[in-house]
Backbone as a printed PyTorch tensor [residue, N CA C, xyz], in Angstrom:
tensor([[[126.7480, 117.1350,  94.3550],
         [127.4230, 116.1560,  95.5640],
         [126.2060, 116.0100,  96.6230]],

        [[125.9670, 114.9210,  96.8960],
         [124.9340, 114.5100,  97.7470],
         [125.4470, 114.5780,  99.1080]],

        [[124.6720, 114.8470, 100.1650],
         [125.3790, 114.7750, 101.7690],
         [124.7310, 113.7520, 102.1920]],

        [[125.2330, 112.7990, 102.9750],
         [124.5650, 112.2040, 103.8520],
         [123.9410, 112.7030, 105.2970]],

        [[123.0720, 111.7160, 105.8510],
         [122.5410, 112.2510, 106.8200],
         [123.3770, 111.8520, 108.0870]],

        [[123.3370, 113.0560, 109.0350],
         [124.0010, 112.8490, 110.0540],
         [123.6710, 111.8310, 110.7490]],

        [[124.4810, 111.0650, 111.5040],
         [124.3790, 109.9630, 112.2630],
         [123.6090, 110.4380, 113.5650]],

        [[122.6550, 109.5800, 114.1540],
         [122.2480, 109.9980, 115.6770],
         [122.7440, 109.0450, 116.6420]],

        [[123.7330, 108.2950, 116.2680],
         [124.5230, 107.6210, 116.9740],
         [125.0560, 108.1020, 118.2450]],

        [[125.9290, 109.1730, 118.2310],
         [126.3040, 110.0240, 119.4520],
         [125.0510, 110.3320, 120.6250]],

        [[124.0310, 110.8770, 119.9130],
         [123.0100, 111.2760, 120.6060],
         [122.2560, 110.0620, 121.4410]],

        [[122.2230, 108.8550, 120.6000],
         [121.8310, 107.6310, 121.1680],
         [122.6940, 107.2170, 122.2280]],

        [[123.8520, 107.4360, 122.0590],
         [124.7490, 106.5640, 122.9950],
         [124.6690, 107.4220, 124.4320]],

        [[124.5270, 108.7750, 123.9600],
         [124.5540, 109.7590, 125.0790],
         [123.2710, 109.6290, 126.0960]],

        [[122.1690, 109.2020, 125.3560],
         [121.0510, 108.9040, 126.0750],
         [120.9950, 107.4450, 126.8690]],

        [[121.3710, 106.6420, 126.1890],
         [121.8660, 105.1850, 126.7120],
         [122.4900, 105.4680, 128.1230]],

        [[123.7070, 106.5040, 128.0070],
         [124.6060, 106.8020, 129.0570],
         [123.9030, 107.3520, 130.2230]],

        [[123.2580, 108.1900, 129.8860],
         [122.2770, 109.0840, 130.9980],
         [121.3500, 108.1160, 131.6000]],

        [[120.5520, 107.0630, 130.7860],
         [119.6140, 105.9610, 131.5810],
         [120.1270, 105.1740, 132.5100]],

        [[121.5440, 104.6110, 131.9100],
         [122.4480, 103.6620, 132.4460],
         [122.7090, 104.2500, 134.1430]],

        [[123.1670, 105.5910, 133.9880],
         [123.6640, 106.1080, 135.5870],
         [122.5150, 106.5120, 136.1880]],

        [[121.3290, 106.8460, 135.5670],
         [120.0270, 107.2370, 136.3420],
         [119.4620, 106.2130, 137.0880]],

        [[119.8590, 104.8820, 136.3830],
         [119.3980, 103.7550, 137.0130],
         [120.2640, 103.1400, 138.1700]],

        [[121.3910, 103.7080, 138.2430],
         [122.3140, 103.1670, 139.3180],
         [121.8740, 103.5390, 140.9800]],

        [[122.3680, 102.6730, 141.3670],
         [121.7510, 102.8460, 143.0270],
         [123.4360, 103.5970, 143.4970]],

        [[123.0060, 104.1500, 144.6980],
         [124.0970, 105.3810, 145.1210],
         [125.4120, 104.8510, 145.2520]],

        [[125.3800, 103.3150, 145.9560],
         [126.8010, 102.9720, 146.3160],
         [127.4170, 102.4840, 144.8560]],

        [[126.6620, 102.0850, 143.9190],
         [127.2170, 101.4530, 142.6460],
         [127.9270, 102.8440, 142.1610]],

        [[127.2310, 103.8800, 142.1390],
         [127.3900, 105.1100, 141.5060],
         [128.7980, 105.7580, 142.1080]],

        [[128.5970, 105.9100, 143.2050],
         [129.7620, 106.1780, 144.0730],
         [131.0430, 105.4510, 143.9880]],

        [[130.9370, 103.9600, 144.0950],
         [132.1420, 103.1830, 143.6300],
         [132.7450, 103.3440, 142.2120]],

        [[131.9560, 103.4660, 141.4100],
         [132.5010, 103.5830, 140.2330],
         [133.1630, 105.1880, 140.0610]],

        [[132.5900, 106.0980, 140.4370],
         [133.1350, 107.6590, 140.6060],
         [134.6240, 107.4580, 141.3610]],

        [[134.6370, 106.7710, 142.4180],
         [135.9230, 106.2810, 143.2850],
         [136.9940, 106.0070, 142.0280]],

        [[136.6090, 104.9280, 141.4120],
         [137.4070, 104.2420, 140.2580],
         [137.7730, 105.3310, 139.3760]],

        [[137.0660, 106.2160, 139.0100],
         [137.5600, 107.2260, 138.0240],
         [138.4520, 107.9600, 138.5980]],

        [[137.9910, 108.6380, 139.8240],
         [139.0880, 109.5120, 140.2980],
         [140.5100, 108.7220, 140.5480]],

        [[140.5550, 107.7840, 140.9280],
         [141.7780, 107.0040, 141.2280],
         [142.6470, 106.8890, 139.7840]],

        [[141.9590, 106.6880, 138.8150],
         [142.6360, 106.5080, 137.6880],
         [143.2660, 107.8270, 137.1950]],

        [[142.3420, 108.9970, 137.1820],
         [142.5770, 110.1190, 136.8030],
         [143.7250, 110.7960, 137.7380]],

        [[143.7000, 110.4200, 139.0160],
         [144.9460, 110.7840, 139.8560],
         [146.1390, 110.2250, 139.5190]],

        [[146.1340, 108.7860, 139.2300],
         [147.3520, 108.3970, 138.9070],
         [148.0810, 108.7380, 137.6530]],

        [[147.0960, 109.2110, 136.7530],
         [147.6050, 109.7280, 135.4030],
         [148.0160, 108.6030, 134.5990]],

        [[147.7520, 107.5490, 134.6100],
         [148.1930, 106.5120, 133.5540],
         [146.9630, 106.0340, 132.7390]],

        [[146.2140, 107.3060, 132.3220],
         [145.2990, 106.9050, 131.2180],
         [145.6280, 108.1050, 130.1910]],

        [[145.2110, 107.6260, 128.8940],
         [145.5940, 108.4780, 127.5560],
         [144.4560, 109.5340, 127.7160]],

        [[144.8970, 110.5440, 126.9430],
         [144.0640, 111.9660, 126.9550],
         [142.7600, 111.5310, 126.6850]],

        [[142.5610, 110.8020, 125.4650],
         [141.2780, 110.7520, 124.9270],
         [140.2170, 109.9610, 126.1900]],

        [[141.0640, 108.8230, 126.6670],
         [140.4190, 108.0940, 127.9340],
         [139.8930, 108.9680, 129.0820]],

        [[140.8240, 109.7080, 129.2120],
         [140.8490, 110.7640, 130.5300],
         [139.5060, 111.6170, 130.1960]],

        [[139.3060, 112.0080, 129.0800],
         [138.3540, 113.0570, 128.6480],
         [136.8350, 112.1940, 128.7980]],

        [[136.7500, 111.1900, 128.2430],
         [135.6250, 109.9970, 128.4080],
         [135.2780, 109.7050, 129.9370]],

        [[136.1660, 109.4730, 130.7000],
         [136.1210, 109.0070, 132.0540],
         [135.8300, 110.0610, 132.9070]],

        [[136.3900, 111.5200, 132.6630],
         [135.8970, 112.6150, 133.2400],
         [134.6940, 113.0410, 132.8990]],

        [[134.1350, 112.8910, 131.7910],
         [132.8770, 113.2360, 131.5230],
         [131.7910, 112.1840, 132.1810]],

        [[132.2150, 110.9780, 132.1810],
         [131.2520, 109.8290, 132.9810],
         [131.2260, 110.4100, 134.3500]],

        [[132.5560, 110.7640, 135.0370],
         [132.5310, 110.9490, 136.1140],
         [131.9160, 112.1920, 136.7610]],

        [[131.4530, 113.0720, 135.9810],
         [130.8620, 114.4240, 136.2620],
         [129.3020, 113.6790, 136.3590]],

        [[128.8370, 112.9660, 135.2200],
         [127.5340, 112.3140, 135.3750],
         [127.2040, 111.5940, 136.5410]],

        [[128.0990, 110.8070, 137.2110],
         [128.0750, 110.2060, 138.2360],
         [127.8020, 110.9230, 139.5380]],

        [[128.9170, 112.0530, 139.4860],
         [128.8000, 112.9270, 140.4700],
         [127.4310, 113.3860, 140.8910]],

        [[126.8640, 113.8730, 139.7440],
         [125.3030, 114.5240, 139.6040],
         [124.5070, 113.5010, 140.1680]],

        [[124.4760, 112.2770, 139.4250],
         [123.7170, 111.2850, 140.5920],
         [123.7640, 110.9310, 141.8340]],

        [[125.0380, 110.7970, 142.3470],
         [125.3150, 110.8920, 143.8280],
         [124.4220, 112.3230, 144.5770]],

        [[124.8680, 113.1500, 144.0970],
         [124.3550, 114.4290, 144.8140],
         [122.7640, 114.2470, 144.6820]],

        [[121.9540, 113.9300, 143.5970],
         [120.6000, 113.8910, 143.5760],
         [120.1230, 112.8720, 144.5000]],

        [[120.8790, 111.7490, 144.6030],
         [120.2100, 110.5260, 145.4330],
         [120.6750, 111.0200, 146.9240]],

        [[121.6230, 111.8030, 147.2750],
         [122.0220, 112.1090, 148.5700],
         [120.8050, 113.2830, 148.8710]],

        [[120.4860, 114.2730, 148.0760],
         [119.4290, 115.3140, 148.2970],
         [118.1780, 114.4960, 148.8750]],

        [[117.8530, 113.1850, 147.5520],
         [116.4110, 112.6690, 148.0050],
         [116.4920, 112.0090, 149.4130]],

        [[117.5620, 111.6610, 149.7410],
         [117.5720, 110.8570, 151.2150],
         [117.5900, 111.9630, 152.1960]],

        [[117.9830, 113.1890, 152.0170],
         [118.0070, 114.0740, 152.9920],
         [116.6910, 114.3090, 153.1190]],

        [[115.7870, 114.6690, 152.3550],
         [114.4950, 115.1990, 152.2430],
         [113.6910, 114.2430, 152.8890]],

        [[114.0210, 112.7460, 153.0160],
         [113.3030, 111.7640, 153.6710],
         [113.4410, 111.6040, 155.1840]],

        [[114.6910, 112.4600, 155.4410],
         [115.1650, 112.0240, 156.9560],
         [114.4920, 113.0470, 157.6980]],

        [[113.8420, 112.7310, 158.8030],
         [113.1130, 113.4560, 159.7770],
         [113.6900, 113.4100, 161.2410]],

        [[113.4840, 114.6330, 161.7040],
         [113.7100, 114.6340, 163.0340],
         [112.8210, 114.7300, 163.8570]],

        [[112.9360, 113.8970, 165.3680],
         [111.7960, 113.8950, 166.1440],
         [112.0130, 115.0250, 167.5420]],

        [[111.0700, 115.9520, 167.4490],
         [110.9420, 116.9310, 168.4030],
         [110.7380, 116.4250, 169.7790]],

        [[111.3500, 116.5300, 170.6130],
         [110.7770, 116.0730, 171.9880],
         [109.9780, 117.1920, 172.9140]],

        [[109.2080, 116.7150, 173.5370],
         [108.3250, 117.8060, 174.4620],
         [109.4120, 118.1340, 175.8910]],

        [[108.8540, 118.8560, 176.6470],
         [109.3600, 118.9900, 177.8060],
         [109.4390, 118.2310, 178.9070]],

        [[108.4600, 117.0940, 178.3220],
         [108.4470, 115.9850, 179.5210],
         [109.2320, 114.6550, 178.7630]],

        [[110.0300, 115.1470, 177.8200],
         [110.9190, 114.1130, 177.3030],
         [110.6700, 113.2920, 176.1280]],

        [[109.2030, 113.2160, 175.9400],
         [108.2670, 112.5070, 175.2570],
         [108.3420, 112.7030, 173.7480]],

        [[108.2470, 111.9940, 172.7960],
         [108.2130, 112.5890, 171.2570],
         [107.0250, 113.5560, 171.0050]],

        [[106.9310, 114.9850, 170.3550],
         [106.3360, 115.7320, 170.4860],
         [105.8060, 115.8330, 169.0140]],

        [[106.6180, 116.0370, 167.9610],
         [106.1890, 116.0120, 166.6500],
         [107.5970, 115.4850, 166.0660]],

        [[107.2500, 115.4530, 164.6090],
         [108.4650, 115.1450, 163.5110],
         [108.4020, 116.0040, 162.4560]],

        [[109.3670, 116.5370, 162.2110],
         [109.8060, 117.6750, 161.2620],
         [110.9930, 117.4460, 160.3050]],

        [[111.0150, 118.0460, 159.0560],
         [112.1290, 117.7910, 158.3410],
         [113.4030, 117.7690, 159.1300]],

        [[114.5000, 117.2150, 158.7160],
         [115.9680, 117.4390, 159.4030],
         [116.4080, 118.6910, 158.5730]],

        [[116.7480, 119.7200, 159.3380],
         [117.7340, 121.0250, 158.6720],
         [119.2370, 120.5500, 158.7830]],

        [[119.8960, 119.7910, 157.9390],
         [121.1200, 119.7650, 158.2000],
         [122.1400, 120.7720, 158.0220]],

        [[121.8520, 121.9330, 157.5470],
         [122.3170, 123.3070, 157.7700],
         [122.5420, 123.8910, 159.2040]],

        [[121.9260, 123.1880, 160.2380],
         [121.7310, 123.4980, 161.4590],
         [122.9860, 122.8800, 162.2480]]])
């Protein structure tokens, strides 16, 4: 009995999906994520589709988080001296 070669199609599909999401700007990724959340919350999606869009939503969430981290790292805080004039620029610490 001969065994056929296992298809690489699912791996290629995943790679294409990852590339598509990695190319998305923040606003588009967030809008699609919101649509997915709304669909899942309404509960009017079949189980198989729910699983598929949930998986896509996870990837979109990761993309949005990564883009937000990048933006936060570029934001700087201007520190003023005693005379009220700008003294230096330092990274913004959003936890404070």
